[in-house]
N, C-alpha and C positions, 0 to 999 in steps of 0.2 A: 751594644746594638741591640734595638728591640727583639724579638721573637716572633713569627709569624703567629699568627691566632691561630691558624689550624694547628700548631704543635702545641703552644702554650695553654689554651682552651678545652684540655678534658676534662670533660662536665658528665657529671653523670644526674639523673634529671628523675624524678618522678614524683607525678601529680596527681596524687588521688583525689577523690570527690568525697566530701562531707555533705549529709542531709542538711536541711537546713536547721532543724532542731539543733544539730551538733554545732552548727556555726553559732547558732543565735546564745546557746550557753555559753560557748568557747569567747563571746564576746563579752557575755556577764561575768566571767571570771577573769577577765582580765583588770589591769588598772585601770580608772575610772576618776575623772576629775570633773568638777563643776567652775563654772566662770570664777575667776578669782584664787582657784589653785594654781599653785606649779610644783606640782609633788616626785618630780621626778628630772633626772638631766634632760635638758630642752625640753620641759613645759611638761603639758598633759598627753603631748601626743609622741612625743622624741624628735621634734622636728624644728624645735626653736616656736614656734606658732602659739601665741597666748588667746586663751580663749575668754570671749566679754569684756577685751580690755578698751579703754578710749585714751590713748596716748597725745599727750599737748606738747607742743612746744614751750619751751621756757623762755625766760626774760635772759639778760645780758648778767645779772647775776650768779645764774645756774638755778637748777630747780631746788623749790624746797628741802631742807636737810630738817627729817622728824628726828632721827635720832641717827647716834652714831655709837659705837663702843669697841674695845682693846678686843683682839683675836690671836689667836697662836699660831705656827707654822701648820702652813697647809694650802693645797690647790683646788681645795672641793667649794664648788658655789653651795648655795643654801636650797633649800627643799622649804616649799608653803605648803600645808593645809590647814584651811579656817584659820583660828586666830592665833596657830603657833607656824613660827619660822623656824627650822631644825639644821642648827651649825654644826658641822665636825671638826674639828682643830684639832692642834696640837699646844697647848701652851705649856707644857712642860715637859717629863718623863713620859706621861700620858697620852692614849687618845683621849680625846671628850666631846661626845655629843652632848649637846644642850637642846631645848625649847626653850625658844624665845617668845613671847609677846609682840605680836607684831607692832602692836599700834606704840610700844613704849620700849622696847629692845631687853626688856626684863627677863630676867633667865625666872624657868617654870622651874626646868628641872635639870640635873646633870646625871650623864652613864657615862663610868670611866671604864677602861680597857687597857692591859698593857702591854706594851709593843717592844720590839727590839730593832726595830728597822735603823739604820742609820745610812743616810742619802749617800750618793757615790756622784757622780755627773754635779748635778744639783743636790746645792748643800742644804734645802730645803727636807724635813721632816715628816713633814704633817701628812694629814691623808688628801690623797686626789680623789676618790670619788664624791659624788652629790649623791648624799643620802637619796632613798625612796622608801616612799610613803605609802603604802598600800592598807587601807582598813585602818584599825588602830595600831597599825604596828609601822615600825621604822626599821630599816634592812641597812646597814652600816660594810663598806671594805675599809680596809685600814690600809695602807700603806706597805704593811709587809704580811699581808693576806689573812690579817684578822677577817673573818665573818661573822657578823652580829646579828640580832635581830633584838628590839625592845620595844614596850609598850611606846605606843605615841603619848597617850594619855600620863603614865608616870616615869616613863625614864627604866622600867623596870627590865632586867635583861631575861629574855626567854631563852634562848639557845644561842652558842657560840661554834665557830669551826676556824682551825686551824689551816688553811690552805698550803704554805707550803711540806708543813709537817704530813699530812694528810694524801696529800698529792704527788708530792716533788715538783711542785710550782716553784719557777723563780718570779723574783720578781724586777724584771729586767731593768732599764737603765735607770725608769723614775719610779722604780717601788711600783706593786700593783693600782693599775688607774683605769679599768673597765668595768663603768656600773653595770649591773645584772637590771636583769628585767622577768615580769611576771606575767603568769601565763597558767590558766587552770589549775588552780591551787602550787603551783611549781615556781621559784624564784631560777632562773636559770643565768648562768652566768662563763664567761669566757676565761678559764682558770691558767689555762694552759700546763696540765698535769701531762706526768707520760699515761699517753692511752684515757685521758682524763682534761681534753684542753676545752671542752663543756663541758657542764656540770651542772645537773638540774637539782636542788635541793628541796625536800619538802617543806612550805611554808610552816606548819604546824610544829615541828619540832627539828628541822633542821638535818634529816638524815639525807643520805643521798638516795636518789630514784635512778637515776642513772648517768652513763658518759659517755663523749663521744668524742672522737676524731682524735689525734696524735698530732698538735700542734703548740708554739706557746701564743702568752698571750698576747694583745694588741692593748693600743691606750683607745681603742674605739669602744663605743658600746653598740650594744646590738638593738635590731629595731624590729618592732611585731609586725606580722600583717597575714592578709590572707588570698593568696593567687591559684587561680586555676579551683576554687571550693576547696583550698588547702591550707589551714591554720598553722604560720610556719615562724620562724625567728632568725633574720638574719643576721650574722657574725660577721665582722672582722678581723678575722685574726692576724697572728702576724706573718701569714703568708699565704694564708687564703683567705676568699669568700666562703662562706658554706652556710648553707641553710637547713635547719633541722625541725621535724616533727617535734614540737613541744611536749606529747604525749611520751615519746618513748626514744625521743634524741637520735630519730633513722635521717640519714643523709638525706636529703629531696633534691639540692644539687651541692655543685662547689666547684670553683675554679681558681687558680694560682692569682693570688696579688700581693702585691709590695716584692721588697728588696733586701736581701740577706746586707746584713754587716750594721751600721751604727746610722740605723733609719727608724722610723716609728711608721704604724698605720694610727691613726687618731679620730679623721673626720667618722661622725656614724653614719652608716648608709643611710638615703634616704629613696623610699618605693614609692613613686610619680604612677599612678594608673597602672599599667601593664609591665613598668620601666622600674630598672634600678639604677641610681647614679652612686655611683664611688669613688673617690678622691683620697688621692695622698699627696705625698711630697716625692723629696729624693729621686726625682728622674722617674717617679711612677707614673704622676701623673692622673686621667680622671678616663674613666668607662662608662659608657651610657650602654645598656645591656636591657633588651628584648626576653619579656619573663612570658611564657606561655606552657603548655600543655606538653611539649616536646624539650623543652629543656631553656636554658638560656642561651641568647645567641648576643656577642658582643655587637651592637651596632658602629660603635666608633672607640678608638682607643685612644687619646691625644694628650702631652703633658705639653702641650703650647695653648690650652682653654683653661683649664683650672688644674692648679696644683698645689691643693692645700694641705699644709702642716699639721693643721690640728682643728680650725673654726667649718662646722658643719654649715653647707649652705642656707639660707630662705629662700625659701619657691612662691612668686608669689604669681600668679596667673599666668603661667606656665612658662616663667624666666625664672630663672638660678641668679642670688646674688651672694656671692662669696669672697674670700680671702683668697687671693693666687701670689705665692711665694712663704718668704720663711723669717720668722722670727728673728733667728740666731742666726742667719748673715743681713741681717736689718733691711732687705728688697722684699716688699710686700704692695698688693695693691687692691681695689677695694673694685671688682668686676661684676657685671651683669651681662647676662647671655643666654640663647636659647637651647638647652640639652637635645633639644631635636634635630635641629638644623645646624650645630655649632659656631651659627653665628655667635660673635661679640657683639652684644651692642655698644657699650662704653667701657671703657677704663679709666678710675681715678688712680692715676699714680703717685708714690709716695705715702699712700694711707696709713700703709703699716697693717700690723697684724690686730686682732681682736676678736670676740662673740657676737652674734647678731642673734637680734630678737625680733620675728611681726607681732605687730597688733594693729589692730585698725587701719591698715593700709599706710604706717606708716613702719618703719625700721630702726630699732637701736642697734646703736655699736657700742658694746666698751670695748676699746682699745686697750692693747695691752701697756701701753705711755701712759694710760688714766684719765685718758680724755675718753667722753660720753656724746656720743653723733648721734642725731636722731635725721633721718631722710624721708624722702617720700620715693618710694620704689616705681621707678620708672623706664620701661626700654628706650626714652628718647634720652637722658641725659642723668647725670649724678643731680640730686637737687636737693642739697640742703639745707636742714630747719631751723635747726639749731646745734651750739657748741658746747659746752663745759669742760673745763677739767676736775674732774673728780677726784684722782689722789695724784699725787707727783710721784709716785713709786710704780716697781713692774704691778702690773695687774695680773694675773693667771687665771684665775678663776673663772668660772663662767656667772653672770648676771640671772638674778629671779625678778619675774616679774607678775605678780600677783596683787588685784586689789586697786590698780593704781601705783603701788610701791615698788621701787627697783631696789634689790636687797644687793649688794655689790662688794665686794672685801680685797683688799692686798694681804699681805702676810701679817700686817700690824694692825688694821683696823678695818671694822665692818660698819658700813652706809647703810642706811636705808632713806631713800630719800622719792618725792613723792616727783610722778611723771605723766601721772594722767587722772582722769575720774576714777571713783570707787566702782566695781563692777555692778551690775546691777545685783538687787536684794533677792537673796536666794531664799 
């Protein structure tokens, strides 16, 4: 039975005001990308939206295969910066980060890291986190809590940290799987350590700058936003939604979210205007939260509208498109709904699970069963444009879209296919 909002929503809030100059400086210091880049999980803005991409429906033979190559274990999607695609996988005993030429797939450099991670629920022992590219560096998180920073140009290791050893952090059900975020010269991560649920690391040398909260890590990745004039990073941890000031880790607001037991929080929080949308499965459901100076207010809480196990919804013209259901029990549907009114516009039953990318008024979905679907987002009805079987095996990794190329992988093969026109000249 769901606990009444008045009881479960125990919120602390503090929305300060920053001057215009401070806001501008914070913006300049945040991760940035130009059209054709996919520098982190869910793209340039961590919301599944691609900049400057023009998607095209493919013929019955499927999209053009530009190149493919073998890969090792892991569920980590690729990041793309300029002419380099960053692959993080485990082809053998070691973790390997590779820079690939986007046009040919040729390996430009490799960086190797030792790991002692062994899978439990999942037999896969590779990385789960998408690489994070910022300026001339790549930040990597291994499944056993190996945190590393390497040069984008050469792969040279700059610094490393061992999260379980240093923070007593646990690797959870599937290993470490929350991709960090960058702001103001800091790498912020849901580490899940004792009194170090969230940790800020210095970009330059990896030193610990501050720690905050006492909660385990989730499989959700944080998002950066400015609310009420306050720069903040919103995390979904194991059992909370927590917003912190990236400067010092001070908690700006928090409220319980999630369930104990064999459950996970995995979808990335979405800030839409002055509202926050969060969703999970396992009976948790979704919440639509108003954010203002007085603190967060839950406007609705429902397990009937969207119950997303892993997928982050994509937003178009105020409508959210997402996967409601669970991969492990084989029941999932594609759905379009209005988070403000809670109206469900349509549901495509039996669609299955997958991950969404929005670009050029179209949405790409790479389904877990290896099917690639292109559809036109509309509240009127599901409007499919093209479909092809890209893989014959299970696909867990998030796809990346950059310069008209889709980078997608299962646990054996990485494929680069043409799904749109190249981005405008830079």
